[in-house]
C-alpha positions as semicolon CSV with decimal commas, in nm:
position;residue;x (nm);y (nm);z (nm)
1;M;0,158;3,685;-9,917
2;N;0,196;3,339;-10,069
3;R;0,438;3,328;-10,356
4;M;0,376;3,089;-10,629
5;S;0,671;2,890;-10,777
6;P;0,779;3,020;-11,133
7;Y;0,751;2,670;-11,246
8;I;0,396;2,646;-11,154
9;I;0,320;2,959;-11,333
10;L;0,493;2,867;-11,636
11;A;0,312;2,532;-11,638
12;L;-0,036;2,720;-11,592
13;L;0,060;2,950;-11,874
14;I;0,156;2,687;-12,117
15;A;-0,163;2,479;-12,031
16;G;-0,384;2,796;-12,080
17;Q;-0,219;2,867;-12,414
18;G;-0,269;2,518;-12,531
19;M;-0,636;2,529;-12,448
20;A;-0,669;2,870;-12,616
21;L;-0,511;2,723;-12,935
22;A;-0,750;2,437;-12,927
23;A;-1,048;2,679;-12,861
24;N;-0,925;2,896;-13,158
25;E;-0,930;2,588;-13,379
26;T;-1,286;2,509;-13,293
27;N;-1,383;2,868;-13,261
28;K;-1,540;2,809;-12,909
29;P;-1,429;3,024;-12,597
30;V;-1,239;2,818;-12,324
31;N;-1,329;2,881;-11,961
32;L;-1,001;2,845;-11,794
33;Q;-1,190;2,813;-11,461
34;D;-1,391;2,497;-11,562
35;F;-1,260;2,165;-11,405
36;N;-1,365;1,980;-11,713
37;S;-1,088;2,163;-11,898
38;Y;-0,835;2,007;-11,665
39;K;-1,008;1,672;-11,609
40;I;-0,758;1,491;-11,833
41;I;-0,477;1,571;-11,591
42;S;-0,653;1,410;-11,296
43;D;-0,767;1,118;-11,506
44;R;-0,418;1,039;-11,637
45;N;-0,227;1,108;-11,322
46;I;0,001;0,823;-11,274
47;F;0,076;0,908;-10,892
48;N;-0,307;0,893;-10,803
49;A;-0,338;0,575;-10,584
50;A;-0,734;0,583;-10,646
51;R;-0,687;0,570;-11,020
52;S;-0,837;0,267;-11,179
53;K;-0,843;0,119;-11,539
54;R;-1,044;0,285;-11,796
55;S;-1,215;-0,049;-11,890
56;T;-1,564;-0,068;-11,780
57;R;-1,572;-0,461;-11,795
58;S;-1,561;-0,610;-11,436
59;T;-1,387;-0,918;-11,360
60;V;-1,632;-1,138;-11,145
61;K;-1,455;-1,401;-10,950
62;P;-1,643;-1,719;-10,923
63;R;-1,774;-1,816;-10,579
64;Q;-1,557;-2,079;-10,408
65;P;-1,772;-2,340;-10,238
66;K;-1,736;-2,384;-9,867
67;I;-1,581;-2,727;-9,811
68;E;-1,617;-2,902;-9,468
69;F;-1,429;-3,222;-9,394
70;F;-1,312;-3,453;-9,101
71;A;-1,060;-3,717;-9,151
72;L;-0,959;-4,004;-8,923
73;R;-0,580;-3,966;-8,834
74;G;-0,537;-4,258;-8,597
75;T;-0,673;-4,453;-8,315
76;L;-0,543;-4,530;-7,973
77;A;-0,632;-4,796;-7,721
78;Y;-0,495;-4,769;-7,350
79;P;-0,632;-4,869;-7,015
80;K;-0,843;-4,561;-6,991
81;G;-1,032;-4,640;-7,304
82;Q;-1,023;-4,641;-7,690
83;H;-0,978;-4,304;-7,868
84;A;-0,986;-4,174;-8,233
85;I;-0,816;-3,882;-8,335
86;F;-0,985;-3,674;-8,609
87;D;-0,864;-3,372;-8,819
88;T;-1,134;-3,107;-8,895
89;G;-0,912;-2,868;-9,082
90;S;-0,918;-2,612;-8,796
91;K;-0,810;-2,840;-8,523
92;E;-0,760;-3,210;-8,420
93;K;-1,032;-3,373;-8,202
94;D;-0,960;-3,666;-7,969
95;L;-1,294;-3,842;-7,929
96;K;-1,385;-4,179;-7,753
97;L;-1,652;-4,436;-7,810
98;G;-2,003;-4,290;-7,806
99;D;-1,881;-3,927;-7,880
100;E;-2,031;-3,749;-8,179
101;I;-1,859;-3,561;-8,480
102;N;-2,071;-3,374;-8,719
103;N;-2,404;-3,572;-8,627
104;Y;-2,215;-3,915;-8,653
105;R;-2,179;-4,115;-8,338
106;I;-1,878;-4,323;-8,282
107;S;-1,989;-4,681;-8,246
108;Q;-1,674;-4,885;-8,274
109;I;-1,308;-4,803;-8,267
110;T;-1,050;-5,058;-8,400
111;F;-0,681;-5,034;-8,466
112;D;-0,732;-4,923;-8,835
113;H;-1,091;-4,783;-8,856
114;V;-1,387;-4,649;-8,677
115;L;-1,754;-4,708;-8,751
116;L;-1,969;-4,400;-8,757
117;T;-2,350;-4,428;-8,713
118;P;-2,562;-4,147;-8,847
119;A;-2,906;-4,063;-8,682
120;K;-3,077;-4,210;-8,995
121;G;-2,907;-4,458;-9,242
122;D;-2,632;-4,715;-9,257
123;P;-2,312;-4,712;-9,056
124;I;-1,999;-4,593;-9,238
125;K;-1,665;-4,760;-9,186
126;L;-1,398;-4,476;-9,205
127;S;-1,049;-4,620;-9,223
128;I;-0,737;-4,421;-9,119
129;G;-0,638;-4,162;-9,363
130;M;-1,004;-4,145;-9,509
131;Q;-1,234;-3,847;-9,489
132;M;-1,589;-3,736;-9,479
133;R;-1,641;-3,406;-9,679
134;R;-1,930;-3,194;-9,801
135;E;-1,973;-2,871;-10,007
136;D;-2,191;-2,582;-9,906
137;G;-2,367;-2,778;-9,638
138;G;-2,483;-3,053;-9,849
139;P;-2,469;-3,429;-9,756
140;W;-2,165;-3,580;-9,619
141;A;-1,967;-3,822;-9,861
142;L;-1,693;-4,044;-9,789
143;G;-1,398;-3,942;-9,959
144;G;-1,054;-4,083;-10,053
145;R;-0,741;-4,057;-9,832
146;S;-0,675;-3,706;-9,730
147;E;-0,295;-3,794;-9,712
148;P;-0,099;-4,104;-9,728
149;A;-0,211;-4,324;-9,435
150;A;0,042;-4,377;-9,163
151;V;0,103;-4,727;-9,009
152;P;-0,175;-4,767;-8,740
153;A;-0,063;-4,775;-8,395
154;A;-0,189;-5,040;-8,173
155;S;-0,115;-5,039;-7,820
156;S;-0,334;-5,334;-7,687
157;S;-0,241;-5,682;-7,719
158;A;-0,581;-5,769;-7,884
159;A;-0,511;-5,522;-8,159
160;S;-0,168;-5,654;-8,235
161;S;-0,278;-6,012;-8,232
162;D;-0,503;-5,920;-8,536
163;K;-0,197;-5,891;-8,745
164;P;-0,101;-6,187;-8,968
165;A;0,205;-6,395;-8,834
166;D;0,399;-6,322;-9,152
167;S;0,361;-5,950;-9,121
168;P;0,684;-5,765;-8,996
169;A;0,698;-5,725;-8,609
170;G;0,615;-5,364;-8,498
171;G;0,892;-5,157;-8,592
172;S;1,029;-4,854;-8,438
173;G;0,780;-4,644;-8,657
174;E;0,486;-4,778;-8,471
175;D;0,645;-4,719;-8,135
176;E;0,724;-4,356;-8,216
177;I;0,367;-4,309;-8,332
178;L;0,252;-4,441;-8,018
179;R;0,472;-4,265;-7,792
180;R;0,381;-3,924;-7,956
181;L;-0,004;-3,994;-7,926
182;M;0,039;-4,079;-7,576
183;E;0,241;-3,770;-7,491
184;K;-0,032;-3,568;-7,663
185;R;-0,283;-3,724;-7,450
186;R;-0,106;-3,662;-7,133
187;Q;-0,058;-3,295;-7,231
188;Q;-0,442;-3,282;-7,299
189;L;-0,530;-3,437;-6,943
190;K;-0,292;-3,176;-6,763
191;Q;-0,509;-2,887;-6,908
């Protein structure tokens, strides 16, 4: 036979007497077996993980628009061809002349920009660090710099001859960028 703890029996007796006193004050009989008599205990139980606020107001969070973008991170010219490196948010893409990105064909790659040609409309000049973005599948728009633009890396003699004579000579920063881009391309070709 199950034995009840004396503390549980005492708690039930006190609760029953409290309800009996309340019933005497209102002259209504209290059904001690009715759950509604004990509902306040479950409603205010601070240990109930499923308990929620009493407020019926709901807080509706505004819907966040879906934002898509692609940004030109750099260009690279070496004997196998010219390449443009784009950041799409989820991954980087290494594209060459004639490839497409989001229905824009890459029609020109220079040391500091690419020319994107849509199926309909005028070509768009996308400089390094600039981005194209759209919200909720709307039209693409040219955006500002997605981050401070790095010094463009030029690996061909034609690209470096475009620099003015009074500009500083290619520093170690450009060499480091070029070395990292070439190493990344070697890794991609191995896969």
